[in-house]
N, C-alpha and C positions, 0 to 999 in steps of 0.2 A: 252926189258922184261917186263912182262904183269900179273895182276892179276884184282882177280873182289870180293869181298862180297856184298852180301845182308846181309844188316846189317841199325838196320833201324837210322838215322839220323838227328835229328831233325830243323839242319840251315843249309842245303844247300848254301844257299848262305855266308852265312857267312865262312862253312867250304872251298870254292871253293879259299875266297880273302886272304884266309888261308892258303891252303895251295902250290898258284901259290908265295908272296911271297917264303914261304923257298923253296919249288922246282925249280923256277927260280936263287934262290943265289945260292945254290949247279953243274948250270947249266944244269935241268933235259929241255930235251927238250919230246914232247910224246902227245898220243886225250888223254881226260878224259870224263869221265862222269860220274854225281853226278848228283842224288836222290835221296827226300824223304828213299827210298828204299832201297837205297846204292851210291858203287862204280863200276865202270870198266873203268882200265886201259889198256895202252899203250904208252911205253916210254923206254926213254932210257933215262942211266946214266951213266956220265966221273965213267973208273974205279973207279982212287981216289976216290970219294967221292959215293961208294956204301956204307959201310959200315956206312955213320952218315947222306947214306937217310933210308935205314932201321930200326936204330932205331928211326929217327922220324916219321918213324907211328910204331912202337914198343909201343912210348909214349901215340900211340892213341888208348880207350878204345876198340873205333869201329874198328882199325886194327892190335889190337895185333894177332902174333899169323900168320900174313899174308902168304899163300903158295902165292910162283912169281913163274912163268915162263920164264926162261929163254930160250930164243931164241936159235931156233936149228942154223942158220948160222949169225957172224958178218954183222953188212955189215952198210954205210946211209943207217937208220929208220924216222928220224925224221926230221924234221927243225927250227921246233919252238914250242915251250911251250905251249899247248890252252886248255884250263879246264872251260867246258863248266857243267851247272845245266841246268838239260833233268828232263820231266816229268815221266818215268822211265828210266830205264840203261841198258832193250836193251824193243826197244819196240816192243810189245803182241797184240795191237793192239784187247785186248778180259778186257771188264770187271774187276773191284777188286776182287771182291768179283769168278769170277771161279774158286781161288785153291787159295790151302794155303804153301807158300812158307818153311812154316814146317818142312808141307809131302813129303819127294822129295827123287828119289829114291836110290839103293845102291850107295850107290863109291863104286868104285872098281880101283882098282892099275893098270896097265901094265901088266904086269902077269897072273894077275886076271883075265882082259878083252880077254883076251888071250886067254885061258883055259877057262869060260863063254863063249867065240866064236865055241868053240867043241861041243859043247851040240847040238840035235840033232833038241834038240824041239827050237833055243834060234832063238828071228828073230834079225837080225840087223840092225839098221834104222840112217842116217846120217843129223845131227842136223842143216844142212849146206843147205846154199841155190847152185842151182842148176850149177854158174860159179865157190864152189870150189870144189864140187864134181866131177865138170868133166873133173878138174886136178888131182885128186886122192882121197884115200876113197879105206873104207877098201873091202879086196872080200868078194861082197857075202856079201853085204850093199843098203839095196832099199834105196836108190837116188832120196826125194821128189822132184819131175822137178818144179821146185819153185822159186819164185823173192828176196822173204823177208822171213823172219823168220814169220813177221802175218799172211801169205800167208798159211804157213806152218803147224801152228799146229794141225788147223783143218785138214786140209786134215791127215796129219799121222792119228790123227783117226779114216777119217775116212775108211785111208789104214790097220789101224790093224783093224777095228768093231771083226774081227773075229778068232782075235789072240788073243781074251782077257783070257787063260789060256797057251797062250805062254811065256816062259820068254823076256823082251826086250833088248838089250838091244841099250841107246843110246849112242850120240858120238858125239864132236860139235872141235873147234877147238881150245878152252881155258876150254871149260866147262861150260861154264855159261850157254849159251839160254839150256843144259841140262838141269841143276838146275828148270829155270820153262816147259822145253818141262817136265819134269819128274811129278815135279806137277798136272803141268796139262791132263796127261794121269790117274796120282794115282784118280785124283777128277773126273773123268769120268769109274771110273768098271777096271783099269789094278790096275793086286795086285801083280806082282813077273816084276820090273820092276826097270835097272839095269844103271849105267853111270860113262864111262869114266872119275875118277878121273885126276881132269888136262891136259885134251882134246888131241891132238894128239902131242899138244906141249913136249909136258911130256913124251907121249906117245914114242915120239922118242929118247929121253937123255932114257929113261932105259932097252928097250929090246934092242937082238942080234937079234933076229929070228922077223921081222917089218913082221904085215899082215895088215899093208898100206904100199899099194903102190903109188905109184909115188908124186908128191909135194903136198903141204903144204897152202893151200890161207889162206895170213897175210895180216894183214891192214893195209898196212905202205909203205913206199916207195916201199921196196926189192919185192912187191906184193906176192911170195910163194918164199916158202922156203925145199930143197931139200931132200925128206924120203929120196927113192930108188930111184935104173935107167930104171924102170919105167915109160917112155910116153903114157897117155893114149887117146888123145887127138889130133885135127889134128888143121893148123893154115888157121883162116876163111880166108883167100886167094887165096895160091894153092893147097888148103887141102894136102897138108903134114904133117907127122908125125910132133907132135910140141907141148910143155906147157909152155910159157915163155908167157904171158900178157902182154899188152903190151895198155901206156892211146895215141889215137889216140895223133902229134904233132903239129897238129893244136887247137892249147885249144877252137878254139870256138863250136870244134866233141867234144872235149876231150872221146871220144869213146874205151871204153876198151874191147880191142883183140885181140883173141891170133893172134902169126904174128914172123913166123920164121925168117931165120937167113939172109936167100935169098930176101924174102919182106922186112926188114925191110933196106937193101940192097940198094932192088930196088923203094920201095918205099917212103926211107927218113924218114924213122916212122910211116909217117901218111897212115891211110884206103883206103886207092885210089888218084886217080891221083887229082881231084879236092884237097884238101884238104894235100894234098902235095903242091897243088901251091901258095894255102891261107899261109899255115904253112912257105912258103920259101920267101912271101914277105919280101918289107923291111919295117922296123920298123913300120915308118910312116904312109904307107897304107892296112900294118896290123892292127896296133891301130885302122885307118877307116874304114876298114871293116873288124874289130870287135863290132866299138860303129851300125856297119848300120844294121850288121848282131844280132843282143840287145845281149837277153840270147841263154847259151849253145846250140847246135843247137840238137836236137835230134830227130825229125819230124821227117828225113829223113829215118830212119829204124820203124823197128816194134819192134820192144825189140833193148834199149845200149847192154841186155843181152848175148844176142841170134843172132850179125848183121847177116845181107846177103850181103855177101859182093863180093863173086865168079865176080857179074852181073855189078858191080858195079869198081873192074881191068881191 
């Protein structure tokens, strides 16, 4: 499941320690960020401990009546529990006084969002990154060509500069990025701003006629959840139809890329022949190779989000 809330947390370090003890005892795994501005959590809970977990959230004033977004597809998602204190739960690269998080866009449920998209005056904007919208998106949505959220906010304002009189409809994975995005747009003079409450995750649970096509990128070991059978992208190695993301089996590389089943078999899960050779080295030789390489090597690609693999395979 995932959940978030923008709420004032006076002592995030103390809360981190308390939550870790409480959730570790319940067998919770996941990736959780705490900051003075709130909480952002993606995690999995043993089913037999779910009610205890919910009760623990409810017992804290900051997390009372928390909306929980349950995954569309089940499967192994996390292997350990990690709770980190950060400056922000979603990094935006903006000064703190750039927007007012108490003045966000209208929250629309799935049906309301579907109806709003039918308005000819509406502009639908994907507040996720390029590699997310690459495999799934709402039909007709504007999908900014960015790798990070901090790049996206100013670009979206620029793209919509002549559309301040339009109905702006925002969406993201679980809703958290849209909270900041809608507040930021309103601070820049956009008046009619709405957002999909609960994001694509909740939307997929709710509607029978999905206007979101393809797969929804998620930030755990599953990588993506299938919403419809539409395949919107191609394999980065052979350019056949494909929407399966993988991380290169050579952990020195660890490239995130799209790989079809044929190429996965051909390259044993690696992004090219050299990485396959390294990944298949005996343990001691691989350890030596990794030590020699130092930090994970992304330099051979102009972008780890937009790999150009065709020439290397």
